[in-house]
C-alpha positions as CSV (number, residue, x, y, z in Angstrom):
1,M,-55.8,-14.1,23.3
2,R,-58.3,-11.4,23.7
3,V,-57.2,-7.7,24.5
4,A,-59.6,-4.9,25.5
5,L,-58.5,-1.5,24.2
6,M,-58.2,1.2,26.9
7,H,-60.2,3.6,24.9
8,D,-62.3,3.7,21.5
9,H,-60.9,6.9,19.9
10,F,-57.9,6.9,17.6
11,S,-56.0,9.1,15.2
12,A,-55.9,7.9,11.5
13,K,-52.6,9.8,11.1
14,K,-51.0,8.0,14.2
15,I,-52.3,4.6,12.8
16,E,-50.4,5.3,9.6
17,D,-47.3,6.4,11.6
18,V,-47.5,3.2,13.8
19,K,-47.8,1.0,10.7
20,Q,-44.5,2.3,9.4
21,Q,-42.8,1.8,12.8
22,M,-44.1,-1.7,13.3
23,A,-42.9,-2.7,9.8
24,V,-39.4,-2.1,11.3
25,I,-39.7,-3.0,14.9
26,G,-42.3,-6.0,14.7
27,S,-44.5,-7.1,17.5
28,P,-45.4,-4.5,20.0
29,V,-45.0,-5.1,23.8
30,I,-48.2,-3.9,25.7
31,K,-48.6,-3.5,29.4
32,A,-52.0,-5.3,30.3
33,V,-53.7,-6.8,33.2
34,Y,-55.2,-10.3,32.8
35,L,-58.9,-10.4,34.0
36,E,-59.7,-14.0,34.5
37,C,-63.5,-13.3,35.1
38,Y,-63.7,-12.1,31.4
39,D,-60.8,-14.1,29.9
40,I,-59.3,-10.9,28.5
41,Y,-56.3,-8.7,29.0
42,A,-57.1,-5.0,29.7
43,A,-54.6,-3.0,27.9
44,L,-53.1,-0.2,29.9
45,E,-51.4,1.5,26.9
46,G,-50.9,1.0,23.1
47,C,-54.3,1.2,21.6
48,H,-52.9,2.3,18.2
49,R,-50.3,-0.4,18.3
50,L,-52.9,-3.0,19.1
51,R,-55.2,-1.8,16.3
52,V,-52.3,-2.0,13.8
53,A,-51.1,-5.4,15.0
54,H,-54.6,-6.8,14.7
55,E,-55.0,-5.3,11.2
56,L,-51.7,-6.6,10.0
57,G,-52.0,-10.0,11.8
58,I,-49.0,-9.4,14.0
59,D,-48.7,-11.1,17.5
60,V,-48.7,-8.9,20.5
61,I,-46.3,-9.4,23.5
62,I,-48.0,-8.9,26.8
63,D,-46.1,-7.4,29.7
64,E,-48.5,-8.4,32.5
65,V,-49.1,-6.0,35.3
66,A,-51.0,-6.8,38.5
67,Y,-54.4,-5.4,39.2
68,S,-53.9,-2.5,41.6
69,D,-54.8,1.0,42.6
70,L,-51.5,2.3,41.2
71,M,-51.7,5.2,38.7
72,L,-50.8,4.6,35.1
73,S,-48.0,7.1,35.4
74,D,-46.5,5.0,38.2
75,I,-45.9,2.2,35.6
76,G,-44.9,4.6,32.8
77,C,-48.2,4.5,30.9
78,L,-49.3,8.2,30.9
79,D,-51.1,8.7,27.7
80,E,-50.2,11.4,25.1
81,F,-52.9,13.7,26.5
82,G,-51.6,13.5,30.0
83,E,-54.6,11.7,31.4
84,D,-53.9,9.5,34.4
85,Y,-56.1,6.9,35.8
86,T,-55.6,4.0,38.3
87,I,-55.1,0.5,36.9
88,S,-58.3,-0.6,38.6
89,E,-60.4,2.1,36.8
90,I,-59.1,0.9,33.5
91,C,-59.7,-2.7,34.3
92,D,-63.1,-2.3,35.8
93,D,-64.4,-0.8,32.5
94,A,-62.4,-3.0,30.1
95,Y,-65.2,-5.4,29.3
96,R,-67.3,-2.6,27.7
97,N,-64.5,-1.5,25.3
98,I,-63.5,-2.8,22.0
99,I,-62.0,-6.3,22.3
100,L,-59.5,-7.5,19.7
101,D,-58.8,-11.2,19.2
102,F,-55.2,-12.2,18.4
């Protein structure tokens, strides 16, 4: 399974915090859209969790969401900076982002 991150930036501090959390809770559940044309999932959330899972070799559980023009906030994915995008905006640029193989 290939998963494209929503964005490239990350916080080293948050990565360390997420490592500790995932040691307890295990595999993360990530909302993502499957893009058949690229054979990837476009993550709509969880870039730090995805990076940690990839680094630690932990499987990811995908909560598949349909491609649409809904806002991320409509599906509970508003990021920590309060930035809101449509699902289609994230998906349309996903092939350009970092893609992790699980």
